[in-house]
N, C-alpha and C positions, 0 to 999 in steps of 0.2 A: 482463712484461719492461719495458715503458715505466715502470711505477710503480717497479720495482726500480732502474732506471737514475736516475730522478729522486731516489729516496731516497739512493742512493750519491752523487749530485752534491751534494745538500744536506749529507751527511755530511762530504764533502771540504771544502765551503765552511766548515762549522762548525769544522773542524780548523785553519783558517788562524789564525795568531796575531792577537789583537786588540790594536790599537795606537792609542793616543791621541796625535794630532799637534797641536801648537799652532803655527798659521801665521797670524799676524796679517794678513799680506798674502798673498792667494792668489786668482788669477783666470785663467781661460783666455783672457780677452780682452786681456791686457796682457803687456808684456815686463818686463825688469828683475826686481825682487824678487818681485812678485806672480806674474809669469809663470813664474819659476823654481820657486816653490813648487808651482804647478800642474803643471809638467812632472814634478816629483819625485813628488808623491802620486799622480798618475794612473798612473805606472809602478809604484810600490810596490803598488798595488791588485792586481797580478797575483799577488802572493805573500802579501799580508796583508789583513785586513779593517780599515779605517781609520775612526776617528772624528776629524774635523778641526774644530778651533776656529778660526773666521775672523772678522775684523772685518766688521761688517754694513754700515756706512754707505757705504763705497766699493765693496765687493766682493760684497755679498749678491745683488743682482739679477743681476750678471754670471754668477755661479755657477749661480744658480737657472735662468737662461735656458739656459745650456749643458746642464744636466742635463735639462731639459725636452726638449731636442732629442736627447739621448743617454741615454735612461732606463736603459740597461744598465749605466751606470757607478754607478748608485745601489745596486747589489748589494753593492759593497765600499767605497764612499765615502759615508760618512754625515757631513753637514755640520751644525754648530751655529753659528749666526751671533750674534755678540755685538756690540751697538753700542757705540761708544766714548762715553764721557762727556766733554764739553768745554764750557767756558764761553765760547767765542768761535766765530764763524761760519766762519772760514776753514777750509779743509781741512787746511792745514798752518799752524801758528802762526808768527808773525814770529820769536819768540825760540826757539832750540832747546830751552831748558830747559822751556818750556811743552809742546813736543812730547814731550819725555822723560816729563814728569809725566802727560800724557794716556796715553801708552803704558803707564806703570806702573799707572795706574788700571785700564786695560783688562786687564792681566795679572792683577791681583788679582781682578777679576770672573771672569776666565777660569778661575782656580784654583778658585773656589767652584763653578762649573758642573762643572769636571773632577771634583771630589769627588763631586758628585751623580751624574754619569755613571758613575764608577767603582763606586759602590755598586750600580748596576743592571747594568752590563756586565761588570765584573771584568776589567780590562785586563791584558794580558800584559806590556806595557811602555809607557813614555811618551817622547815625543820633542818637545823644544823645537826647532823648525825655524827656524834663522836668528835674526833679531832685531837689536838694535843692538849688534853685535859682542859681545865677551866681557862687556861691562858689563851686559848684561841676560840673564841666564839664565832669567828667568821664575821660576815657583813649582812647576812640575810635579815637580821633584826631591823634593818633600815627599811625593808619593804613595808608598804601600808597593809599588812595582813598580820593575823596573830602568829606569834613566833614561839616554837618549841625548841628546846636545846637539850641534847644529850642522847644516850647516857654519857655523863661527864663526871669528872671528880678531880682528884689531885690536890685537894685543899688539906689533906692529911700530911703528916710529917713523919720522918723517922723518929721513934721514941728516943727521947734524950738519953735514957738509961742504956740504950743499945748502941750508942755511938762508939763505945769502947770496943765493939766487935769489928770495927773497921780499922784499917791501917791509918797512919797519920794523914796521908793524902786524902783518903776517903773521909775521914773525920772533918778535915777542913772544908772540903767540897760540900759535904751534906750539911754541915752546920750553917754554912753560907746559904745553901739552898733552902734550909728551913726558914731562915729569916726573910729570904726573897719571897718564899711562898706566902708568908704572913702579909708582907707588903703588897704583893701583886693581887692577891685575892681581894684585898680590901680597897685598894686605891687606884689600880690601873683603869683609866677612863673608859676603854672599850669594853672591859669586863663589867664595869658598873653600868654602862648604858645597855648592854645586852641583858643584864639582870633586870633592869627596869622595864625593858620591853618584853621580856619573856613572860608568856602567860603560865608556862609550866616548864620546870627544869626536871630532867630525869637524872637523878643523882645515883651514883654507884654505891655509895656507902651511907649508913646512918649518920656518921659524922659529917659527911658532905651535906646531907639533908639539913642537919642543924646549922651548918655554916652558912648555907644559902639563905635559910629562913631568918636566922638571927642577925646576920650582917647585911644582907641585901633585901630581905623581906619578901622574897620570891617563893611562891608555892612549888613544892617538889613531889615527885613520886619516886619510889625506889625501883631502879632498874639497872641491873649490872650488864657490863659490856658483852659478856660471853654467856652461853647457856649450854645445856646438855642435850645429848642425842641418845636417850636411854635405849638399851637393847634388852631383848629377852634372853636372860642367861641365869645360870645357877650362881649362887654366891661361891666365892672362892674359898678353898680350904687350906689349912696349915696344920700339920700334926705334931710339930715341935721336934721331930726326929732329924731334921736337916737345918742348915743355916736359913735364917729369915732373909728372903730377897727383898731388898729395899731399893726403890728407884728414886733417882733425883734427876730432873730435867730442867735445863735452863742455860742461860749465857753465863760464862765464867767471868763474872765481874764481882767487885767487892760487895755490892749491895745484895748479892744472892746468898751471903752467909754460909757458904760451904764449910769454912773452918769450924763452925760450931758443931756441925754433924760429924766431921772427922774426929773432933775431940770427944764427942759423945760415944762414938763406936770404939774409941781407944780405952775407955774406962774398963777396969778389970772385970766387972761383972757382965760386960757385953763383948769384950774382945774375943774374936774368933767365932762369934755366934751369928754374925750378920754378913751378908755379902751385899755390897753396895754397887749398884749399876748407875753410872754417871753418863748421861747423854747431854752433850753440850760442848762448847768450846769458847775460847775468848782469852783475853790478856792475862787473866789470872790462873789459867789451867796449869802451867808449868809450876807456879808457886804453890798451888794446892797439891800437885803430885809430890813435890818436895816435902811438904807438911805431912802427907800420908806416910812417906818413908820415915820421916823424923819420929812420928807417932807409932811406928811399927804396925801400921794397918794397911800398907800398900798392897799386901797379898789379899786383902779383903775387898779391894776396889777394882772395878772393871771400868776403864775409861773408853767409852764408845765414840766419843767425839760427836760432831753434828750428824743427826740422822734424818732422812726423809720422813715426812709425816707418817706414812704407813709403817715405817720401821720403828718409829717412836711409839706408836699405838701397840705394836707387837711387843715391844720391850715392856711397856706398862702392863700389858695383859699377862706377861710371863712372871711379874713380880707379885709379892704379897702385899706391899704397902708403898705409898708414895710419901716421901719426905719432902716437904716444902719449907725451906729455911730462909726465904727472902725477908729482908728487913723492912722493905717497903714495896708494895706492888698492888695492882688492882685485883680483879678476879681473873687469874690467868686461864688461858685455854687448857693448859695441862691439867689443872685442878679439876675443871669440869669434865675433861675427858676421862680422868681417873674415876670420878664418880659414875660416869656412864658405864665404865667397865666393872663397877662394883669393887673398886680399889680403895681400901681405907686410907685416910690421909692423916699425917702428922704435920702440924703447922703452927705458926704463931697465932695467938688470939687477938688479931687485929687485922685491919684493912679488909678487903672484900672476901678473901678466903676464910678469914676468921669468922665472918658473919654467915657464910654458907655452911661452915662446919658446925656440927653439934655432937653431942656425946654419942648419938646413934651411928655416926658414920666415920668417926675419927677421934683423935686426941689432940685438943688445943693446948698449946704451951703458953702460960702467962708471959707477958712481956714485962721483964723487970730489969735484968742485966745479963751479960754474957755467961757469967758463971752459973747463974740459976738456969738459964736456957740450956746449957750443956747437961747439967744434972737432970733436968726435966725431960729432955729428948732421950737420954740414956734410960731413965726410969720408965718412960713410955714404951721404948723398945723391949726392955726387960719384962714388962708386963705381958707383952704379946708372946714373947718366948716362953715365959712360965705358964701362961694360960692360952694355949693355942686356939682353943674354941672362940676366943675373943676376936680373932681375925675373921672368922665366919660370921659372927654376929654383926661386926662393924661392916663387913662386905654386904650383908643384907641391908643394913642401914644405908649404906652408900647408894645402893640401887634405889631405895625408897626416896632418898633426898634428890637423886637425880631426876626422878619422875616429877618432882615439884619445881625444878628449875629448867624447864625445857625452852626451846626456842619459841614454841607456841605460846607459853606463858609470858615470855619476854615480849613478843609481839602484841599480846593482849594488853600489857602495861603501856606500851607506846600507843596503842590504839586508845586507851583511856586518856592519855595526855592530849591526843588529838581531839577527843570529844570535849575535854575541858576547854580546849582553846576555841573550838567551833562554837561551843555554848557561850563563851565570853564574847565572841564576835557578834553572835545573834543578839545578845543582851544589850550590847552597845548600839546596835542598830535600831533597837525599839525605843 
């Protein structure tokens, strides 16, 4: 009987679809892109047998160490580690183009290994997991199996009305980038070929969904790149007798829109009633510190610099609200972490965070122009100060929303894409 049950178990395992996943960044020891990939593949292993192509230099030892401690995962997770080829010693090159070229070289090497693996394993489908937005679909679409791509995005642009929020250099760079986006998404040959081959694209935003369908005619599912890890906790409270603690987390670059928030808390009705905690560093930090002094709000700002992940979570958990002022971004890890902690969010009504946010968990700021944004951020903060119970209500909503955007839900969306691809393959064979 034991031998029979063992044989049946092996048969069931063999019946699982064999999937090749390309995940340049993947690690159980990290957050952001690498952590996201791990959260996804570790869940997909419940339904599929996965062969995963991962960059060796940064992530190899972390994955091997985790698998050594959790050997049961090796049953359905088979990793192939591919070192990147680079001519410089820095983990991340100074110039973005060099990083892009490094990644492109890695993808070409990955495809050669994928061809060899396919000749031995005979995969049922291939999946290019994330990457550098739509610009880099990899080469797995060349394999003679159904191809799934994503979550991917990047076809959105900085709203033209918000360009004035950037300095002159930023305006020039991002105006050019907007036009390059329009061209690349429509006309770059490898993007077009990958779209033609893809059975399903996992798009990060509804606008991306529309663009993939309308421009390339490819079917999509909505699946954002990060998810929540809900915790059982009571909603946070604010009684209005102290300053409202506001968190801002991110890299100090022009695209993050910090001046809008500094100007918002300098308005007379808000000034002195908010304490702003800023976690992050970068080339614009000193410029923003000078702006805070010029606006006479420097005594309301606490500059924490870069914080480790655990300290960032502690900071978020100690605050009342997260302010997210980025002019263009996906669905950042910080926003999903904030929801998991029951932290209400103030952000622009666009991109991925604008789609996750609703009136039950935060306040969305319309995208019109910098002046209106400053006014609306200030008004939103004033409404929380004048009606303290609103913070608790939004905190309750944040916890509810977090429960709808979990890693399990994201894995289910990708599983659905796989099912669409596998069904298409069976249909073509009949």
